Structure formats: C-alpha cells, structure tokens
C-alpha positions in Angstrom: 83.9 179.6 -66.8 83.3 179.3 -63.1 82.7 175.6 -63.4 85.8 175.1 -65.5 87.9 177.0 -62.9 86.5 174.9 -60.1 87.2 171.7 -62.0 90.8 172.8 -62.4 91.1 173.7 -58.7 89.6 170.3 -57.8 92.2 168.5 -60.0 95.0 170.7 -58.5 94.0 169.8 -55.0 93.3 166.0 -55.5 96.4 165.2 -53.4 94.9 167.4 -50.6 91.6 165.4 -49.9 89.9 168.0 -47.7 90.4 170.9 -50.3 89.5 168.6 -53.2 86.3 167.5 -51.4 85.2 171.1 -50.9 85.7 171.9 -54.6 83.9 168.7 -55.7 80.9 169.4 -53.6 80.7 173.0 -54.9 80.8 171.6 -58.5 78.0 169.2 -57.8 75.9 171.9 -56.2 76.5 174.2 -59.2 75.8 171.5 -61.8 73.6 168.7 -60.3 73.7 166.8 -63.5 77.3 165.8 -62.7 76.2 164.2 -59.4 76.1 160.6 -60.6 79.1 161.0 -62.9 81.3 162.3 -60.1 80.1 159.7 -57.5 82.9 157.2 -58.2 85.4 160.1 -57.9 83.9 161.0 -54.6 84.2 157.4 -53.3 87.9 157.3 -54.2 88.4 160.7 -52.5 86.4 159.5 -49.5 88.9 156.7 -48.9 91.9 159.1 -49.0 90.1 161.6 -46.9 89.3 159.1 -44.2 92.8 157.6 -44.0 94.4 161.1 -43.9 92.2 162.6 -41.1 92.1 159.3 -39.1 95.9 159.2 -39.2 96.0 162.6 -37.6 93.2 161.6 -35.2 91.0 164.4 -36.5 87.8 162.5 -36.0 85.6 165.6 -35.4 86.8 167.0 -38.7 86.2 163.7 -40.4 82.6 163.6 -39.2 82.1 167.2 -40.4 83.3 166.2 -43.8 80.9 163.3 -43.8 78.1 165.6 -42.9 79.0 167.9 -45.8 79.0 164.9 -48.2 75.6 163.9 -47.0 74.3 167.3 -47.7 74.8 166.5 -51.4 74.8 162.6 -51.5 72.5 161.9 -48.5 70.2 159.8 -50.7 73.0 157.7 -52.2 73.2 154.2 -50.5 76.7 153.6 -51.9 78.1 156.7 -50.3 76.3 156.1 -47.0 77.6 152.5 -46.9 81.1 153.7 -47.7 81.0 156.2 -44.9 79.6 153.6 -42.5 82.3 151.2 -43.5 85.1 153.8 -42.9 83.7 154.6 -39.5 83.5 150.9 -38.6 87.2 150.5 -39.6 88.1 153.3 -37.2 86.0 151.7 -34.4 83.3 154.4 -34.4 80.7 151.7 -34.2 77.6 153.7 -33.1 78.2 156.3 -35.8 78.9 153.6 -38.3 75.6 151.9 -37.5 73.6 155.1 -38.1 75.0 155.6 -41.6 74.5 151.9 -42.5 70.9 152.1 -41.2 70.3 155.1 -43.5 71.8 153.3 -46.5 69.4 150.4 -45.9 66.5 152.8 -45.6 67.4 154.5 -48.9 67.7 151.1 -50.7 66.6 148.0 -48.7 68.0 145.8 -51.6 71.5 147.2 -51.4 73.2 144.1 -50.0 76.7 145.5 -49.0 75.0 147.9 -46.5 72.7 145.1 -45.3 75.6 142.8 -44.4 77.7 145.6 -42.9 74.8 146.7 -40.7 74.4 143.1 -39.5 78.1 142.9 -38.7 78.4 146.2 -36.8 75.2 145.5 -34.8 76.6 142.1 -33.8 79.7 143.8 -32.5 77.8 146.4 -30.6 75.5 144.0 -28.8 76.5 140.4 -28.6 73.8 137.8 -29.0 74.1 136.3 -25.5 72.5 139.4 -24.1 69.2 138.2 -25.6 69.6 134.7 -24.3 70.3 135.9 -20.8 67.3 138.2 -20.6 65.1 135.3 -21.8 66.5 133.0 -19.1 63.8 133.0 -16.5 65.7 130.7 -14.0 68.6 133.1 -14.0 66.5 136.3 -13.7 64.2 135.1 -10.9 67.0 133.5 -8.8 69.0 136.7 -8.9 65.9 138.7 -8.1 65.1 136.5 -5.1 68.7 136.8 -3.8 68.6 140.6 -4.2 65.3 140.9 -2.4 66.8 139.1 0.6 69.9 141.3 0.7 69.0 144.8 -0.6 67.2 147.4 1.4 67.8 148.1 5.1 70.7 145.6 5.4 72.3 146.8 2.2 71.1 150.3 1.4 73.9 151.1 -1.1 74.8 148.8 -4.1 76.9 148.6 -7.2 75.8 146.6 -10.2 79.0 145.6 -12.0 78.6 144.9 -15.7 75.0 146.0 -15.7 74.2 145.3 -19.3 70.6 146.4 -19.8 70.3 147.4 -16.1 68.0 144.6 -15.1 69.7 143.8 -11.8 69.7 147.5 -10.9 66.0 147.5 -11.4 65.7 144.6 -9.0 67.9 146.5 -6.5 65.6 149.5 -6.6 62.5 147.3 -6.3 64.1 145.7 -3.2 64.6 149.0 -1.4 68.2 149.9 -2.1 68.5 153.7 -1.5 71.6 154.3 -3.7 72.4 152.2 -6.7 75.4 152.7 -9.0 75.6 150.7 -12.3 78.7 150.4 -14.4 79.5 148.9 -17.8 82.5 149.3 -20.1 80.4 149.2 -23.3 79.1 152.6 -24.4 76.2 151.1 -26.2 75.1 149.0 -23.2 75.5 152.1 -21.0 73.2 153.9 -23.4 70.6 151.1 -23.4 70.7 150.8 -19.6 70.2 154.6 -19.2 67.2 154.3 -21.5 65.8 151.5 -19.3 66.4 153.5 -16.1 64.7 156.6 -17.6 61.7 154.5 -18.7 61.2 152.7 -15.4 62.5 154.8 -12.5 62.3 158.4 -11.3 65.2 160.6 -12.5 68.6 159.9 -11.0 67.4 156.7 -9.3 70.5 154.9 -10.6 73.8 156.5 -11.3 75.3 155.1 -14.5 79.1 155.0 -15.0 80.5 154.1 -18.4 83.7 152.4 -17.2 85.2 149.1 -16.1 84.6 148.8 -12.4 88.4 148.4 -12.0 88.8 151.9 -13.3 86.3 153.4 -10.8 87.5 155.5 -7.9 85.9 157.3 -4.9 84.9 160.1 -5.0 85.5 160.7 -8.7 83.0 158.1 -10.0 80.8 157.2 -6.9 80.6 159.2 -3.7 81.2 156.5 -1.1 81.9 152.8 -0.4 78.8 150.5 -0.8 77.4 147.7 1.2 76.6 145.3 -1.7 78.1 144.3 -5.1 75.9 142.4 -7.5 77.6 141.0 -10.7 77.0 138.6 -13.5 80.5 138.9 -15.0 80.8 135.1 -15.2 81.5 133.3 -18.5 81.1 129.6 -19.3 84.3 128.8 -17.3 83.2 131.2 -14.4 86.4 133.3 -14.3 86.9 134.3 -17.9 85.6 137.8 -17.7 88.2 138.7 -15.0 85.8 138.0 -12.1 88.5 137.6 -9.5 90.3 140.8 -10.3 87.0 142.6 -10.5 86.0 141.5 -7.0 89.5 142.1 -5.7 89.4 145.7 -6.8 85.8 146.1 -5.5 86.9 144.9 -2.0 89.9 147.2 -2.0 88.2 150.3 -3.4 84.4 150.2 -3.7 83.0 148.0 -0.9 82.6 148.5 2.9 84.8 146.1 5.0 83.7 142.5 5.2 81.3 141.5 7.9 81.0 137.8 8.8 77.2 137.9 9.1 76.7 140.3 6.2 77.7 139.0 2.8 78.6 141.9 0.5 78.8 140.1 -2.9 76.1 138.4 -4.9 77.0 135.7 -5.9 78.4 134.7 -2.6 80.5 131.7 -3.8 80.9 129.3 -6.7 82.1 125.8 -7.5 83.6 124.7 -10.8 83.0 121.1 -12.0 84.5 119.1 -14.8 84.3 115.7 -16.6 85.9 114.1 -19.6 83.7 113.7 -22.7 83.6 112.2 -26.1 82.2 114.5 -28.8 82.8 114.1 -32.5 81.8 117.7 -33.1 84.4 119.0 -30.7 87.1 116.6 -31.9 86.5 117.6 -35.5 87.3 121.2 -34.6 90.4 120.6 -32.7 92.6 117.9 -34.3 93.0 115.8 -37.4 91.1 112.6 -36.7 92.0 109.1 -37.8 89.6 107.5 -40.4 88.2 105.2 -37.8 86.4 108.2 -36.1 84.3 108.9 -39.2 81.2 107.1 -40.6 82.4 108.3 -44.0 85.6 107.2 -45.7 87.8 109.4 -47.9 88.7 107.6 -51.1 92.4 108.6 -50.7 94.4 110.2 -48.0 97.6 112.1 -47.8 100.2 110.7 -45.5 100.2 112.7 -42.2 102.2 110.2 -40.2 104.4 111.8 -37.6 102.4 115.0 -37.6 99.9 116.1 -34.8 97.5 118.7 -36.2 95.6 120.8 -33.7 93.8 124.1 -33.5 95.5 127.4 -32.9 94.5 128.6 -29.5 94.2 132.2 -28.5 92.0 131.5 -25.4 92.5 129.0 -22.6 89.2 127.2 -23.5 86.5 127.1 -26.1 82.7 127.4 -25.5 80.1 124.8 -26.6 76.5 124.0 -25.9 76.5 120.5 -24.4 72.7 120.2 -24.3 72.9 118.0 -27.4 73.0 114.3 -28.2 76.6 114.4 -29.6 78.2 114.4 -26.1 79.0 111.3 -24.1 80.2 111.7 -20.5 83.1 109.3 -19.7 83.1 109.7 -15.9 81.2 111.2 -13.0 81.7 115.0 -12.7 84.4 116.0 -10.2 84.8 119.3 -8.3 87.8 121.3 -9.6 87.8 124.5 -7.5 85.5 126.4 -5.2 85.7 130.2 -4.6 84.4 132.3 -1.7 83.7 135.8 -3.2 83.0 137.2 0.3 86.5 136.5 1.5 88.8 139.2 0.1 91.9 137.5 1.4 91.1 134.2 -0.4 90.6 136.2 -3.6 94.0 137.8 -3.3 95.6 134.4 -2.7 94.0 133.0 -5.9 95.3 136.0 -7.8 98.8 136.0 -6.4 100.0 132.7 -7.6 99.4 129.4 -9.3 97.1 126.9 -7.7 97.3 123.4 -9.1 95.3 120.2 -8.2 95.6 116.7 -9.5 92.4 114.6 -9.3 92.1 110.9 -10.1 89.1 110.0 -12.2 87.7 106.6 -13.1 86.1 106.1 -16.5 82.5 104.9 -16.3 82.4 104.0 -20.0 84.8 103.5 -22.9 85.3 106.1 -25.6 87.5 108.8 -27.1 88.7 111.4 -24.6 88.1 114.4 -26.8 87.8 117.2 -24.1 87.2 118.1 -20.5 83.8 119.8 -20.2 83.5 122.4 -17.4 80.6 124.2 -15.8 79.8 126.0 -12.5 77.3 126.4 -9.7 77.0 129.9 -8.3 75.6 130.2 -4.8 73.8 133.6 -4.7 73.4 133.2 -1.0 73.2 130.3 1.5 69.9 129.1 0.0 69.7 130.2 -3.6 71.9 128.9 -6.4 72.1 128.7 -10.2 73.8 126.0 -12.2 75.0 125.7 -15.8 75.4 121.9 -15.5 74.2 120.1 -18.7 73.2 117.2 -16.4 70.7 119.4 -14.4 67.1 119.7 -15.3 66.8 123.2 -13.9 70.0 124.7 -15.4 70.3 128.2 -16.7 70.1 128.3 -20.4 72.0 131.6 -20.9 75.5 130.1 -20.3 77.1 127.4 -22.4 80.1 125.3 -21.3 83.9 125.7 -21.2 85.7 123.1 -23.3 89.4 122.1 -22.8 90.3 119.9 -25.8 92.3 116.7 -25.2 94.3 114.4 -27.5 91.3 112.1 -28.3 93.0 109.0 -26.9 90.8 105.9 -26.5 90.0 105.1 -22.9 88.5 101.9 -21.4 85.7 101.6 -18.8 87.1 101.3 -15.2 90.5 102.6 -16.1 91.9 105.6 -14.3 93.5 108.8 -15.3 94.7 112.1 -13.6 93.0 115.3 -14.3 95.1 118.4 -13.7 93.5 121.8 -13.0 95.1 125.1 -12.4 94.0 128.5 -11.4 96.8 130.8 -12.4 96.3 134.4 -11.5 92.6 134.1 -12.1 92.8 132.1 -15.3 91.3 128.5 -15.3 93.1 125.7 -17.1 92.3 122.0 -17.2 94.0 119.1 -18.9 94.6 115.4 -18.7 98.0 114.3 -17.4 99.2 112.8 -20.7 101.3 114.2 -23.5 101.4 113.6 -27.2 104.0 111.3 -28.5 107.5 112.8 -28.5 107.9 111.4 -32.0 105.2 113.7 -33.4 105.6 117.2 -34.7 102.8 119.5 -33.6 101.2 121.6 -36.4 98.8 124.4 -35.4 96.1 125.3 -37.9 93.0 127.4 -37.9 89.8 125.6 -36.8 88.2 126.1 -40.2 91.1 124.2 -41.9 90.9 121.3 -39.4 87.1 121.0 -39.9 87.8 120.9 -43.7 90.3 118.1 -43.3 87.9 116.2 -41.1 85.2 116.2 -43.8 85.9 112.9 -45.6 82.6 112.9 -47.5 83.5 116.3 -49.1 87.1 115.2 -49.9 85.7 112.0 -51.5 83.2 114.0 -53.5 86.0 116.2 -54.7 88.1 113.3 -55.8 85.1 111.8 -57.7 84.5 115.2 -59.4 88.1 115.3 -60.6 87.9 111.7 -61.9 84.7 112.7 -63.9 86.5 115.7 -65.4 89.4 113.5 -66.5 87.0 110.9 -68.0 85.4 113.7 -70.0 88.8 114.3 -71.6 89.5 117.6 -70.0 93.2 117.9 -69.3 94.3 118.4 -65.6 98.0 119.1 -66.2 97.9 122.5 -64.3 95.7 122.9 -61.3 94.9 125.8 -59.0 93.6 124.8 -55.6 92.2 127.6 -53.5 90.6 125.3 -50.9 91.1 125.8 -47.2 93.7 123.1 -47.6 95.0 121.9 -51.0 94.2 118.2 -50.4 93.0 117.4 -53.9 95.7 119.5 -55.6 98.5 117.7 -53.7 97.0 114.3 -54.6 97.0 115.3 -58.2 100.6 116.3 -58.0 101.4 113.0 -56.2 99.5 110.7 -58.5 99.5 112.4 -61.9 102.4 114.8 -61.6 100.1 117.8 -62.2 101.6 121.2 -61.6 99.9 122.8 -58.6 99.4 126.4 -57.7 98.1 126.3 -54.1 96.7 129.7 -53.0 96.4 129.9 -49.2 97.9 131.4 -46.0 98.9 128.0 -44.5 102.3 127.6 -42.8 104.8 127.0 -45.6 106.7 124.4 -43.4 103.6 122.2 -43.3 103.3 122.2 -47.1 107.0 121.3 -47.4 106.6 118.5 -44.8 103.7 117.0 -46.7 105.4 117.2 -50.0 108.4 115.4 -48.6 106.4 112.8 -46.7 104.2 112.0 -49.7 107.1 111.8 -52.1 105.8 114.7 -54.3 108.3 116.4 -56.6 108.8 119.8 -55.0 109.1 121.5 -58.4 105.5 120.6 -59.1 104.1 122.6 -56.3 104.0 126.4 -56.1 102.5 128.0 -53.0 101.2 131.6 -53.2 99.7 133.6 -50.4 96.5 135.7 -51.0 98.6 138.8 -51.0 100.9 137.3 -53.6 98.0 136.9 -55.9 96.9 140.5 -55.5 100.4 141.5 -56.8 100.6 138.9 -59.5 99.9 141.0 -62.5 102.9 139.8 -64.5 102.0 136.2 -64.0 98.8 136.5 -65.9 100.4 136.2 -69.3 103.0 133.6 -68.4 101.0 130.5 -67.7 97.4 129.4 -67.6 95.8 126.5 -65.7 93.4 123.8 -66.7 91.4 123.4 -63.5 90.4 125.7 -60.6 89.3 124.1 -57.3 87.6 126.5 -54.8 85.0 126.3 -52.0 83.1 129.5 -51.2 81.5 128.4 -48.0 83.0 129.7 -44.8 82.9 127.6 -41.6 80.3 129.8 -40.0 77.8 129.1 -42.8 78.0 132.1 -45.2 79.7 132.7 -48.6 83.1 134.3 -48.2 83.2 137.7 -49.9 87.0 137.7 -49.8 87.1 134.4 -51.7 84.5 135.5 -54.2 86.7 138.5 -55.0 89.9 136.4 -55.1 88.2 133.9 -57.4 87.3 136.7 -59.9 91.0 137.7 -60.0 92.3 134.2 -60.3 89.9 133.3 -63.2 90.9 136.4 -65.0 94.7 136.1 -64.5 95.4 132.4 -64.4 92.6 130.1 -65.7 92.4 129.1 -69.4 89.2 130.5 -71.1 87.9 126.9 -71.4 89.3 125.8 -68.0 87.2 123.7 -65.7 86.0 125.0 -62.3 85.0 123.1 -59.2 82.3 123.8 -58.2 80.3 124.4 -61.3 77.6 126.1 -59.3 76.5 126.7 -55.7 72.8 126.1 -54.7 71.1 127.8 -51.8 68.7 125.5 -50.0 66.2 126.4 -47.2 63.5 125.2 -44.8 60.7 127.0 -43.0 60.8 126.5 -39.3 59.3 127.5 -36.0 61.9 127.7 -33.2 61.6 129.3 -29.7 65.4 128.7 -29.3 66.2 130.8 -32.3 63.8 133.6 -31.1 65.4 133.6 -27.7 68.8 134.3 -29.3 67.3 137.0 -31.6 65.2 139.2 -29.3 63.8 139.5 -25.8 60.4 137.9 -25.6 60.3 137.1 -21.8 56.7 137.8 -20.8 57.6 138.5 -17.2 60.0 141.3 -18.2 57.5 142.7 -20.7 54.7 142.9 -18.1 56.9 144.4 -15.4 59.4 146.7 -17.1 59.8 148.8 -20.2 63.0 147.1 -21.3 62.5 144.8 -24.3 62.1 147.6 -26.9 65.4 149.2 -26.1 67.6 146.0 -26.5 65.5 144.6 -29.3 66.5 147.6 -31.5 69.8 145.8 -31.8 68.5 142.5 -33.1 69.8 141.1 -36.3 68.0 138.9 -38.8 70.9 136.7 -40.0 72.2 134.2 -37.5 75.4 132.5 -38.6 77.3 129.5 -37.2 74.0 127.6 -36.6 74.0 123.9 -36.3 70.6 122.7 -37.2 71.1 119.4 -35.3 71.5 121.4 -32.1 68.5 123.6 -32.5 65.1 122.7 -31.1 62.7 123.5 -34.0 59.5 122.3 -35.8 59.8 122.0 -39.6 57.0 123.8 -41.4 58.2 122.8 -44.9 60.3 120.2 -46.6 63.8 121.4 -47.6 63.6 123.4 -50.9 65.9 124.9 -53.5 66.0 128.7 -53.3 68.4 129.5 -56.1 71.4 128.4 -58.1 74.5 130.5 -58.8 77.0 129.4 -61.5 80.5 130.0 -60.3 81.2 132.7 -62.9 78.2 134.6 -61.5 79.3 134.4 -57.9 81.1 137.7 -58.3 78.1 139.5 -59.9 77.7 142.9 -58.3 74.2 143.1 -59.7 71.5 141.4 -57.5 70.4 138.0 -58.5 66.8 137.5 -57.5 64.6 134.5 -56.9 61.0 134.2 -55.7 60.1 130.7 -54.5 56.6 129.3 -53.6 57.0 127.0 -50.6 54.2 124.6 -49.6 53.6 124.4 -45.8 53.4 120.9 -44.5 52.7 121.6 -40.8 50.8 124.5 -39.3 52.4 126.8 -36.7 54.2 130.1 -36.3 56.7 130.7 -39.1 59.6 132.3 -37.2 62.8 131.6 -39.3 64.2 130.1 -42.4 67.2 127.8 -42.1 69.5 128.0 -45.1 72.6 126.1 -46.3 74.5 125.4 -49.5 74.7 122.5 -51.9 77.9 122.8 -54.0 77.5 121.1 -57.4 81.1 120.0 -58.0 80.8 118.5 -61.4 77.9 116.9 -63.2 75.9 114.9 -60.7 78.6 115.1 -58.0 77.6 117.5 -55.2 78.1 118.1 -51.5 75.7 119.7 -48.9 76.9 121.9 -46.1 74.2 120.3 -44.0 76.0 116.9 -44.2 76.8 115.2 -40.9 80.6 115.8 -41.4 80.2 119.2 -43.0 83.1 121.6 -42.5 80.6 124.5 -42.4 77.7 125.3 -40.1 74.3 126.5 -41.4 72.6 129.9 -41.1 69.1 131.1 -40.2 67.2 134.2 -41.2 65.0 135.0 -38.2 61.9 136.9 -39.2 61.0 140.2 -37.3 57.6 138.8 -36.2 55.8 135.5 -36.2 53.7 134.6 -39.2 50.8 132.1 -38.6 50.7 129.4 -41.3 48.4 126.4 -41.8 49.1 123.1 -43.6 48.7 123.5 -47.4 49.4 127.2 -47.3 51.9 128.6 -49.8 54.6 130.9 -48.5 56.4 133.1 -51.0 60.0 133.6 -50.3 62.2 136.3 -51.9 66.0 135.9 -52.0 68.6 138.4 -53.1 72.2 137.6 -53.8 75.1 139.8 -54.7 78.9 139.3 -54.4 78.6 136.7 -51.5 75.7 138.4 -49.6 72.3 136.7 -49.2 69.1 138.3 -48.0 65.9 136.4 -47.4 62.4 137.9 -47.0 58.9 136.5 -46.8 56.8 138.4 -49.4 
C-alpha cells in the first residue's frame, strides 16, 4: 500500500521535477528491484530537473539533487554520464569532469562517458600548455631573464597569466621577496596553487583567480610592484590582449617607469611577415581552381562568378609552418615593433589605428595563399626568443599567425604592397589587392571548403554513383547529406533526379548554383537539419532510392550528430531496398613512436621533473585522443605497416551496443610504442573507396596516445583492442 501511494504521488508530481525526484528515490530505496526498471524514467526526469533549476540559477540545489541521485544510482555509468553532461552544458566544468571520471571508473567501456570526459578535459586545459612546458628554449630563456632582473633590483613581481606557475617559481628562485600570480582560469589557478604548495613554503606566492585587468590595489594585491612577467602572447603576439593587459598594469599595478630599470619581461617585441604558398592553407580558405590540384574531379559544377571563402570569426588563423608544404615567396619584412616598457607608446597603440604599407619583391613565383606572421620577443637587451619558422633555435610552443589571401599567381621579381594595421591592439595584415568586382563573395565554413577542395573524393563519389546505376539500381530520388550536395546537384543536372539536400548551407548559394548550372528548381528540395527532426509527416509521403552521406568530420572523428541524423533519415525517407553511399566505413591504424605527439600530450621535460614537483599536477589533465592531427606534419617513426582495425556497415553506424575488435599487429621496427594513428577508409560502393589519409583529404587524422611508453622489438606482436559505439572510438593496447 505504501509503495502504491508513493507511486501515485510520484505520478502526480511528475510536472514538479524536484518533488517527483524525491518520491522516485524513496520508491527505489523501498523496492530496490525497481531500480533498473525506473532508470529510464529517472534520466527523463533528470533532464527536466536540470533545466528547471538551472533556469532559476539554483545551482546549489541542483548539485544537492545530483548527490541524492548518486546515493541510489552512484554505480550507474549512464546516470553519472548524464549528470556530467548536464553540468557541462551549464559550464560547471570541474564538477562535470568529476562525474564523468566516475562514470568511466564504473564502466571503462561506456563510450559516451569516455568521449565526454575527453571533451571537458580539453576545454579545462588546452593542449598548448603541455607544448609550452616541454619547450626548453622558452623556459630557459625566460629563467635567464628573470634571474637578471628579479631580486634586489625588483623585489616585488606579478606573474600575469601564470598557467602552472612556472615563472613564479623562477621569480622565487631568483630572490623576489613578494610574488603575485594571477590567472583567469579556475582550473589553472587550482593547478598553480598545487605547484606552489609542493615546491615553496606556505604563502610564498599569492594566487589571484582573476584577469589582471580586473585586479585592484589593495583589494587583490597590497601594493604596486617593480616587475611584471607575462607570456600572454599568441601566434600573432597581440591576440591575447597583450597591449591592454600591459596598459592596465602600468596604470594600476606597476611602479612608475624608470629609464634604467625595465619593469616588464618581455621588454619589447617585433612582428615579421612574409607571403607564402601553401596548398594546405589555400584548401581551407577558398575554392581552388582545378589547376591547383594533382587530382582532377571527373565533373564540376559551374561556380563562375562566385568567390568562395572561409567564414572568419578571428582576424587570423594559426598554423604550424615547420612543414614542407610551405614556400616563402619573399624575404621576411618587419611589420611592427613594440616597446612594452614605454607606457605612453602602449597607450598610443591602443588609442587609434596605425597602418603601414610595405613594398615587397617576390623572390620566387607561386600562388600567394597567405601572409605568415611570427614574432621575436626581447626579454631584455641580451636575451630573446623567436617563433620564426626560418630560425634553427625557435621556440616550439608557438605556431604562426596566418592571414589568408586570394591565391593570385605572382611572378619572381614582381612587386606588391603589403598593408598592416594595428587597430586598438588587434593585428591585421593583407595584400593591397581586391577580388574582382564581378564576383559575388560566398562565405562558408572551413569544413565545407575543404570538402569542395577534395577532387579525389568527389571523383570517387561520381564513380560509385555510376557503378550503382550500371547495377540497375534506380537513382530517381536522391538524398544528399554531404557537407555540400555536389553529387546530388550533378544528378539533378544530368539525370533530372529529384534531390533532397539536407544541410545548413546558405540557401542563396544553393539557388545561385541551381540557376547557374541550369538545374530545374522544382527538382531540388533543401531541408535544414532541424527541418528533418520535425519531418514526421513526410515519412509516409515519399521514399528515396539513394542516400549519400559522409560520417567523417574535418577534425578526424566520426560525427555523432550525423550518425543520429542518418538513423532518422533512413527510417523516414529511404526505401527499404534503397542504396547507401558509403556501404561501410573502415577504421585503419598504424603503430608509431613520436616525441612530438608526447610533447602535446603530457609534460616530460626532464629539467622540470628534476627541479620541481610540477609534471604530475598538469599531467592529470592529459587526454588520450588527439584530433585534427595531420600525419604528414608529425615527426614519427612507424613501428608497423598500416592495418585494418575494423569495418562498420552503414546500418550499424548507429549501433548503441559496442562493436569490438581485437587485432594482432606485427611490429616491423623496434622502439617505444607511444601512439596509434588512426583514420578512415570509406567504402563507397563495391571496390570504390576513399581514405581520409589521402593527400587532398577533407578530414584530418587522429591519434590515440598511450599513457606510457611500451618497448617493442621487430617481429613482436601487439594486440590492439578497439571499441566502437554511435560514433565513438576507443583504442587500447591489451
């Protein structure tokens, strides 16, 4: 009777999530046999509860509810993952990570929690922190500059953007009496405090969890200081608001300037630039003409009169130019120099726009794809660091700022004007030439442009469609879910196939191409992804003969969203015997040894390890899966031949149960097994396939970095285990 009454109260309160939750947990405690049966109800209730309390900003109450749930369902990985996901959605990242870690401990094979944990950890601690701490040139040059300045001449110091606190440790080593460290990130503040507690007497460094521009005296620090040390420099020097940070420091945190006593490390910096040719950069930024590719697409759409370029949310991109793909088309030129120890100059830079025009002479012919920019930072009069890709002693922790150009062809000894601006602390660089006034500019996402610049994939797609037709399979109605419906539009153009294009592309672009390619407009229907989610009524009205989809995202993983959407589309729109491209997706791998991958995965710097207790605190935030990896840009030693890990038929892509493979991999070279590269081979139809490791691939590759080195010898056999579920892949060495 009591249980029946509670069940009725639970149902009566289902619209009141907090009350309903209380009754549900009482029911489970009274009748534990209902625990598994009521778990789906709990998960539904959990979503309503989270939205309701978050909308009222009752986060403490929400956390209490989560704790109550865990008192009953604390051993359920699905519930733990669901709570972690909700907290991530509400930007409670540290708490989210704790629940996701617990979910992975309860069930290491539960892949949704594995991917969510990787994602939240990447957000909490960005990968460049590891690269910087492993950069010995950067560390030791900063140390030398601090040793020369800190101590008697500068007894008080502020470390702005402290990260793990390394520069603060150098300041204390060098004799600074008072050191104040600040960082906006709560997790980096936590890590830095752990580092200080492990290496210094209590209260040696005062830690402030704020942007330096929000700090005030005496609220945050007791007095003005004699020295500021900062590494808030990005690939373009100024992108982390360096000038406004130093302007505020001079106004509010530093002692007045003294000509013989520099108060800022670095003391000054110079920005350099040069035009470059790079197929990789060009393929990301604009639709290229066929002459730029070694591969030829069998048939093109007519794009004449349209200039396609990448949507830009930032003034520049970042690339690693320490690769063979880049050709320098002129000698580098100085763009700007900055004196960080002159507060008046900093104010002038911030007050208005500074523009320079610099004439350059091309030293070789080529395509002007971008302006590459790097910097030299003078830490004092004698010590400097450089990020120049042309220098043999460059810092490896910074990559390079890239300002895309129009990819015009230039000729050796010809001249052009490079225009650079510093507008209120923001750097901008361009060539003084405009696109044709006769062209209409279309802005697309980088992933779409990379897709359109993959002629070998588009050709393979065309071949697969031809093979389907030759096999007598009708292609009268086609669904194209590709990043861009290239093949679907060609079928409408050439065969008058009816096309359903599912994408979020600008509708005006689709209309322009339909008109320019003389496609009958009534043949093409464009639906957004949201439209498909609401398209219940369409399921019974018309079915399609062929579905074209590609599951591989540009950063080198399978798209969970696309897997989910494909399941819906097959169910609602595809004929039971309809054809699907691809027929299956293969996972391929290669065992490798790579110091470069390790340096971006965890801190292994032996100098730091011997001198400080630091590595273990930051390494807790390492992740195993590295996405957006370009194998051609990674320095590695292959320890095996490429091998097939597993094959997933398209109708099993949305399997929620784990698919499992164990592969025995022969070792061909001895060494330290440190990582597994992996990529995808999409079997489009029959023998027609396409590898995401191709030279013109629209997708990068990925790497699973092992937690520790495994020594292997030639002729050894490594057993690799792979799990797959609903777009998530996990690799382990058994």
